[in-house]
C-alpha positions as CSV (number, residue, x, y, z in Angstrom):
1,M,108.6,112.3,83.9
2,N,107.5,109.3,81.9
3,L,104.8,106.7,82.5
4,I,106.7,103.5,82.0
5,Y,104.2,100.9,83.2
6,N,100.4,100.9,83.6
7,S,98.2,97.9,84.4
8,E,95.0,97.5,86.3
9,Q,96.9,97.0,89.5
10,Y,100.0,99.3,89.2
11,S,101.5,102.2,87.5
12,V,105.1,103.3,87.5
13,V,106.4,106.8,86.6
14,E,110.1,107.4,85.9
15,F,111.8,110.7,86.8
16,G,115.0,111.4,85.0
17,A,118.4,111.8,86.8
18,D,119.1,115.2,88.3
19,D,122.6,115.8,89.6
20,G,121.4,118.8,91.5
21,R,119.1,116.8,93.8
22,E,120.5,113.8,95.8
23,A,117.2,111.9,95.7
24,L,117.3,112.0,91.9
25,R,121.0,111.4,91.4
26,F,120.1,108.1,89.8
27,G,116.6,109.1,88.7
28,G,113.6,108.1,90.7
29,Y,110.4,106.1,90.4
30,E,106.9,106.5,91.7
31,I,105.1,103.2,92.1
32,M,101.3,103.4,92.6
33,D,99.2,100.5,93.9
34,K,95.8,101.5,92.3
35,S,93.6,99.1,94.4
36,G,95.4,100.0,97.6
37,K,95.3,103.7,96.8
38,R,98.8,104.1,98.0
39,E,102.2,104.9,96.5
40,I,105.9,105.2,97.1
41,F,108.7,107.3,95.6
42,I,112.1,105.6,95.4
43,G,115.2,107.5,94.6
44,G,119.0,107.3,95.1
45,T,120.6,103.9,95.2
46,L,117.2,102.1,95.6
47,A,116.2,103.7,92.3
48,R,119.3,102.4,90.7
49,S,118.7,98.9,92.1
50,F,115.1,99.0,90.9
51,R,116.2,100.0,87.4
52,E,118.6,97.1,87.2
53,E,116.0,94.6,88.4
54,V,113.5,96.0,85.9
55,E,116.0,95.7,83.1
56,N,116.7,92.0,84.0
57,L,112.9,91.4,84.2
58,I,112.2,93.0,80.8
59,A,114.9,90.7,79.3
60,T,112.7,87.7,80.1
61,E,109.7,89.2,78.2
62,P,107.5,88.9,81.3
63,S,103.7,88.8,81.3
64,V,101.6,91.6,83.0
65,E,101.1,89.2,85.9
66,E,104.8,88.7,86.4
67,I,105.5,92.4,86.3
68,D,102.7,93.0,88.8
69,D,104.2,90.3,91.1
70,F,107.6,92.0,90.9
71,L,106.0,95.4,91.8
72,G,104.2,93.7,94.6
73,K,107.5,93.4,96.4
74,Y,107.2,97.1,97.1
75,D,103.7,96.9,98.7
76,E,105.1,96.8,102.2
77,L,107.0,100.0,101.6
78,M,103.9,101.9,100.3
79,R,102.7,104.2,103.1
80,Q,101.8,107.4,101.2
81,P,98.1,107.5,100.3
82,V,97.3,108.5,96.7
83,T,95.7,112.0,96.6
84,L,94.6,114.2,93.8
85,H,96.0,117.6,93.4
């Protein structure tokens, strides 16, 4: 598990690939919207697609605002409230 992005608005944690678990076959990502206090975990083919999009975005040397705009595409999918354990 690695924190790969952290801004005032979002944080993204990457989980490594795990062939023993279908949801993590391509790795997985937890995206947290800090102000909305909600999150989403994406795995499988969606995680693979997310990784490809992130690699393309990074190649453009984006600003924090551009990265946050990209992550904002996932806001509609975030249904899980953030809770502390």
